[in-house]
MIDREN-477267 format. One record per atom (N, C-alpha, C, CB): residue number from 1; atom name; z negated, y negated, x negated. Coordinates in steps of 0.2 Angstrom, whole numbers. Atoms other than C-alpha are relative to their C-alpha. Glycine has a CB too. Example, Ala and Ser with C-alpha at 12.3 -4.5 7.8 and 13.67 -1.06 7.14 Angstrom:
MIDREN-477267
  resi  name     up  north   east
     1     N      0      6     -4
     1    CA    -39     22    -62
     1     C      0     -6     -4
     1    CB     -6      0      5
     2     N      1      6      4
     2    CA    -36      5    -68
     2     C     -3     -5      4
     2    CB      7     -2     -2
This chain:
MIDREN-477267
  resi  name     up  north   east
     1     N     -7     -1      2
     1    CA   -792   -864   -716
     1     C      2      8     -1
     1    CB      1     -3     -7
     2     N     -2     -7      0
     2    CA   -783   -847   -714
     2     C      2      2     -7
     2    CB      5      2      5
     3     N     -2     -3      6
     3    CA   -780   -836   -729
     3     C      7      3      1
     3    CB     -5      5     -3
     4     N     -6     -3      0
     4    CA   -763   -831   -733
     4     C      0      7     -3
     4    CB      6     -4     -4
     5     N      0     -7      3
     5    CA   -761   -812   -735
     5     C      4      1     -6
     5    CB      2      5      6
     6     N     -3     -1      6
     6    CA   -757   -806   -752
     6     C      5      6      1
     6    CB     -5      2     -6
     7     N     -6     -5     -1
     7    CA   -740   -796   -751
     7     C     -1      6     -6
     7    CB      7     -3      0
     8     N      0     -5      4
     8    CA   -741   -779   -759
     8     C      7      3     -1
     8    CB     -6      6      2
     9     N     -7     -2      1
     9    CA   -724   -774   -766
     9     C     -1      6     -6
     9    CB      5     -5     -2
    10     N      1     -6      4
    10    CA   -725   -756   -774
    10     C      7      3     -1
    10    CB     -4      5      2
    11     N     -7     -3      1
    11    CA   -706   -755   -776
    11     C      3     -3     -6
    11    CB      5     -2      7
    12     N     -3      3      6
    12    CA   -694   -759   -790
    12     C      4     -6      2
    12    CB      5      5     -3
    13     N     -4      6     -3
    13    CA   -686   -773   -779
    13     C     -4     -6      0
    13    CB      3      2      7
    14     N      4      6      0
    14    CA   -691   -791   -781
    14     C     -2     -2      7
    14    CB      3     -6     -4
    15     N      2      2     -7
    15    CA   -700   -798   -766
    15     C      5     -5      3
    15    CB     -7     -4      0
    16     N     -5      5     -3
    16    CA   -687   -812   -764
    16     C      6      4      3
    16    CB      2     -5     -5
    17     N     -6     -4     -3
    17    CA   -674   -798   -761
    17     C     -2      3      6
    17    CB      2      5     -6
    18     N      3     -3     -6
    18    CA   -685   -789   -749
    18     C      0     -5      6
    18    CB     -7      3     -1
    19     N      1      5     -5
    19    CA   -688   -805   -739
    19     C      7     -2      2
    19    CB     -3     -6     -3
    20     N     -7      2     -2
    20    CA   -669   -809   -739
    20     C      3      5      5
    20    CB      4     -1     -6
    21     N     -2     -6     -4
    21    CA   -665   -792   -732
    21     C     -3     -1      7
    21    CB     -1      7     -3
    22     N      4      0     -6
    22    CA   -679   -794   -719
    22     C      3     -6      5
    22    CB     -7     -1     -1
    23     N     -2      6     -3
    23    CA   -673   -811   -714
    23     C      7      1      4
    23    CB      1     -7     -4
    24     N     -7     -2     -3
    24    CA   -655   -804   -711
    24     C     -1      5      6
    24    CB      4      3     -6
    25     N      1     -5     -5
    25    CA   -661   -789   -701
    25     C     -4     -2      6
    25    CB     -3      6     -3
    26     N      4      1     -6
    26    CA   -674   -797   -690
    26     C      3     -2      6
    26    CB     -5     -6     -3
    27     N     -3      1     -7
    27    CA   -663   -805   -677
    27     C      3      5      4
    27    CB      5     -6     -1
    28     N     -3     -6     -3
    28    CA   -654   -789   -674
    28     C     -5      5      3
    28    CB      5      4     -5
    29     N      5     -5     -2
    29    CA   -670   -779   -673
    29     C     -3     -3      6
    29    CB     -6      0     -6
    30     N      3      3     -6
    30    CA   -678   -791   -660
    30     C      5      0      6
    30    CB     -1     -8     -2
    31     N     -5      0     -5
    31    CA   -662   -792   -650
    31     C      0      8      3
    31    CB      7     -2     -2
    32     N      0     -6     -3
    32    CA   -662   -773   -649
    32     C     -6      2      4
    32    CB      1      5     -6
    33     N      6     -2     -3
    33    CA   -680   -771   -644
    33     C      0     -4      7
    33    CB     -6     -1     -4
    34     N      0      4     -6
    34    CA   -677   -785   -631
    34     C      5      3      5
    34    CB      1     -7     -1
    35     N     -5     -3     -4
    35    CA   -662   -775   -624
    35     C     -2      5      5
    35    CB      6      2     -4
    36     N      2     -6     -4
    36    CA   -663   -762   -610
    36     C      0      6     -4
    36    CB      5      0      6
    37     N     -1     -6      4
    37    CA   -657   -749   -622
    37     C     -6      1     -5
    37    CB      6      1     -4
    38     N      6      0      4
    38    CA   -671   -754   -634
    38     C     -6      2      3
    38    CB      0     -6     -4
    39     N      6     -1     -4
    39    CA   -684   -754   -621
    39     C     -1      8      2
    39    CB      0     -4      7
    40     N      0     -7     -2
    40    CA   -679   -736   -615
    40     C     -2      4     -7
    40    CB      7      2      2
    41     N      1     -4      6
    41    CA   -679   -730   -633
    41     C     -7     -1     -2
    41    CB      5     -2     -6
    42     N      7      1      2
    42    CA   -696   -738   -637
    42     C     -5      4      5
    42    CB     -2     -7      1
    43     N      4     -4     -5
    43    CA   -703   -730   -621
    43     C      0      8     -2
    43    CB      2     -1      7
    44     N     -1     -7      2
    44    CA   -696   -713   -626
    44     C     -4      2     -7
    44    CB      7      2     -1
    45     N      4     -1      7
    45    CA   -704   -715   -644
    45     C     -7      0      2
    45    CB      2     -6     -5
    46     N      7      0     -2
    46    CA   -721   -719   -636
    46     C     -2      6      3
    46    CB     -1     -6      5
    47     N      1     -6     -3
    47    CA   -720   -704   -625
    47     C     -1      6     -5
    47    CB      5      2      5
    48     N      0     -5      5
    48    CA   -716   -693   -640
    48     C     -6     -1     -5
    48    CB      6     -1     -5
    49     N      6      1      4
    49    CA   -730   -701   -650
    49     C     -7      2      4
    49    CB     -1     -8     -2
    50     N      5     -2     -4
    50    CA   -742   -698   -636
    50     C     -1      8      0
    50    CB      0     -2      7
    51     N      0     -7      0
    51    CA   -737   -680   -635
    51     C     -2      3     -7
    51    CB      8      3      1
    52     N      2     -3      7
    52    CA   -739   -677   -654
    52     C     -7     -1     -1
    52    CB      4     -4     -5
    53     N      7      1      1
    53    CA   -756   -685   -654
    53     C     -4      5      4
    53    CB     -1     -7      2
    54     N      3     -5     -5
    54    CA   -761   -674   -639
    54     C      0      7     -4
    54    CB      3      0      7
    55     N     -1     -6      4
    55    CA   -755   -659   -649
    55     C     -5      1     -6
    55    CB      7      2     -2
    56     N      4      0      6
    56    CA   -764   -664   -665
    56     C     -8      0      3
    56    CB      1     -7     -3
    57     N      7      0     -2
    57    CA   -780   -667   -655
    57     C     -2      7      3
    57    CB     -1     -5      6
    58     N      2     -7     -2
    58    CA   -779   -650   -647
    58     C     -1      5     -6
    58    CB      6      3      5
    59     N      0     -4      6
    59    CA   -776   -642   -664
    59     C     -7     -1     -3
    59    CB      5     -1     -5
    60     N      7      2      3
    60    CA   -792   -651   -670
    60     C     -6      3      4
    60    CB     -1     -7     -1
    61     N      5     -3     -5
    61    CA   -802   -645   -655
    61     C      0      8     -1
    61    CB      1     -2      7
    62     N      0     -7      1
    62    CA   -796   -627   -658
    62     C     -3      2     -6
    62    CB      7      2      1
    63     N      2     -2      7
    63    CA   -801   -627   -676
    63     C     -7      1     -1
    63    CB      3     -4     -5
């Protein structure tokens, strides 16, 4: 039997409120990332992350 993960909520908001907002936003988030525009933005974000990671690695090597 799989264990259910314990939710860690370190905010002043009750978990049911966070869940309700997430349920409202989720369909729009999924639709955006499935769209052509969302795919392009995600690819641009990944390239930016790769660039930042390379810069960070180079700084560590130089130190």
